[in-house]
N, C-alpha and C positions, 0 to 999 in steps of 0.2 A: 144669358146674363141674369144675375140675381135682381130682385126687385129694387134693392138699394142702388146697385150700379145703374139700372135703367132710369131711376128717378134722378140720380146725379147727372147722368148724360143729358137728359131732357132739361134739367135746370141750367146746366152749362150752355146748352144750345139756346135757351131763351135769353140768358144774360148776354151771350155773344151777339145774338141778333139785335138786341137793343143797343149795345155799345157800338155795333157797326155803324149806327146812325148817330148816336150821341157823341161818339169819338172823344170820350173823356177818360175812361179807365184803361184803354188800350187792350182790353180783354180779347177783342176780336182778332188781334194779331196772331198769325199762325203759331208762332213760338209759344204763346201763352195758351191759346185755345186748344191746340193739339196736346200740350202737356196736361191741361186740365182733363181732357177726355181720357187720355191714357191713365191719369191718376184715378179717375172715377171707375175705369174698367179694371185697373190693376196691372197695367202694362205701360208704366210711365216712361221707361227707357225708349221704347219704340216711338212713343208719342213725341218725345223730345227730338229724336232724330228726324222724324217726319216734319215736325214743326220748323226745325232749323232749315230744312231744304225748301219748304214752302215759303218761309220768310224771305229767303234770298230771291225767290221768284217774284213775290209781291212787291219787292223794292223796285222792280222794273215796271210795275203797273203805274202809270202816271195819268191823271186826269188832264184832259185837254179842254180848256174853257169850262163850260157848264155841263159837259158830258159826264155821264156816270161811268166810272171805271168798272171793270169786272169785279164781282163781289168777292170778298175775302172771307167773310164769316162762314157762309154755307159750305164752301169746299173744305175749309179747315176742319169743321166739325164732322162732316160726313166722311171725309177721307180718313181722319183719325179713327172714326168709328169702324170703318171697314178694315183698317190695318191693325188696330189694337184690339178690336172686338172678336166675336166668335168666328167671323169670316176669315180673319187672319190672312188678309191679302199681303202681298209683298209691298215694300215701300215704292217700288217702281210702278206697280199698278195703282197704288194710292195716289201717286203724283199724276199719273195719266188721267185718272178719274177727276182730279181736282179741276182740270180745265173745263169740261162740260158742266160741272156743278157751278163753276164760277159764272158761266154764261147764264145758267138757269137762275142763279141768285141775282144776277144783274137784271134780268127780265122781271123777276118778282119785285126787285127794288124799285124799278121804274114804274111798274104797275101800281104799287102801293103808294108811291109818291104822288101819282096822278089822282088816285082815288081819295086821298085824304086832304085834297086842296080845300074842300068845304070846311074841314076842321079849322083851317087857318083863318078863313073868313069868320067863323064863329068865335075864334079866339080874338080876332081884331075887334069884333063887336063887344066881347066881354071886357077887353081892355078899355074901350071907350066908356063903358059903364062902371069901370072900377071893380069888376068881379074877379079878384085875384084867384080865389079858390076854383072858379070854373076854368080859368086858364091852366091851373095846375092839373085839373082832371083831364082836360083836352090833351095836355102834354103827355101825361101818363098813358092815356088811351092810345095815342099815336105811337108811343114807344112800345106799348104792348103788342100792337099790330106788327111792328117790325120784329119783335121777338118771336112772334108766331111764324114769321117768314122763314126762320131757321128751325124752329121747334117742330113744325108740322112735317116738313120734308125729312127731318131726322127721324121722327117717329115712324114715318112710312118706310124708311130704309130699314129700321129695326124690325119691322114686321116681315121682311123678306128672309127666307131661310138661308143660312150660310151655304148649303149645298147648291141652291139655285144661283146664288151669286157666283160661286166657282164655275158652274156650268156656263153662265153667261160670259164670264171672263175667258174661258177656254174657247169659246166660239169667236172671239175677236182675233183676227189674224195677228201674228207676232210682228209683222211689218208695221202695223198701225201703232201698236203699243211702243215698239222701239222708236218709231218716227216721232211719236209724241214725246217720249223720254228725251230724245236728242234735241228737239225744238225747245223743250222746257229747259234743258241745259243751257241753250243759248240765251233764254230769258234770264236764267240765273246769273249768267255772265254779265248781262246788262245791269242787273241789280248789284252785283259785286263791284262793277265799274262805278256805279253811282256812289256806293259806299266809300270806295277809295277816293273818289273826287271830293268827298267831304273831308278827307284827311290830307288834302294837299296843303300842308303847312309844315314849316320847319319845327314847330313845337310838337307835332304828332308823328312825323315820319320815323323818328328815332324809336318810338315805342312800337310802331308797326314792324320795323326791322328786328328789334330785339325779340319780339314775340315769335316771329318766324324762326329765328336762330335757336331760341330755347326749345321750340317744338321739334326742330329737326335733330338737334344734337342730344337732347335729353330724353325725347320720346315720352314726355309727361302726358298724362291723360288730359284730353281737351277741356274737360270740366274743371279740373284742378288748375290748368293754365288760365282759364277764364276767371276763376276765383282770384288767382294771384294778380291778374290784370286789373280786376275790380278794386282790390286792396291798394294796388300801386296807384290807380287813378284817383281814388279817394284821398290817399296820402299826398299825392302831388297837388291836387286842388286845395287841400287844407293848408299845406305849407305855403303855397303861392298866395292864398288869401291872407295868411298871417304876415307874409312879407310885404304885401301891398298895404295891409292895415297899419303896419309899423312905419311905413314911409309915406302914408297918405297925407299926413299933416305937416310936411316939411316946407310947404309954401312954394314949391317950385313951379306950380301951375301946369303940371303934366296933364295930358289928355286922359280921361277916365278909361278909354279903350286901349288895351294893350295891342301888340302886334297881331296876336292870334285873333282877337275880336275883329280887328280891321280886315284881316284876310277873309274871315267868314262873311263880313258885310260885302266884300267885293264879289264873293261867290253868289 
């Protein structure tokens, strides 16, 4: 890869690692992270497809209590690098490698969380003394360490020659890679089931069915269909808000929550 592509990949890895803990920009989500890596390398189409598959897998990853779930940031970046980069692995191999990298990222995450506990005590002491700037520095330092958690492994993977990566992948028995691919498909089904569970509403099922019918009978490109769905959703919300705004002052004393909001609360 060129120097510009390498720098962009490392920058994306650093930002994804920080946001994996900050959880504010959602850059660490595979759909975004893989797309950014593909865009940095110049293979954005494959990055989008890999990110979409990994996104369905990660929907099925649920934290239980205070336990740390498998990492999302590291496997998204490294898998996209191996699939979109010079190694040019297949999407199946990229998905299979995402599982061990998720475990590695989880172990690194837990280790870093334990190691920066002293930063928290220092920040508490700074808060008692009213030292706001020191709190900001501690916050940025801890975020930077989490960014290095993804940046350093990504840099190490970039140092491995593509020929060596292909040799290592060929030594893995096909039964293992196929078994991992099948098991990941089961996890994707769980994620898709969780997504459908969020759509159990009379207000949304009609859109779900219409989208499938359009995709089957018209064979429109998936990205075009997603764009049309986004436009329809924005138009529906806008018209609905205007309707509620025009009837909001009629003095009837209706509940602020409509039926759809109540059903979401029940979930």
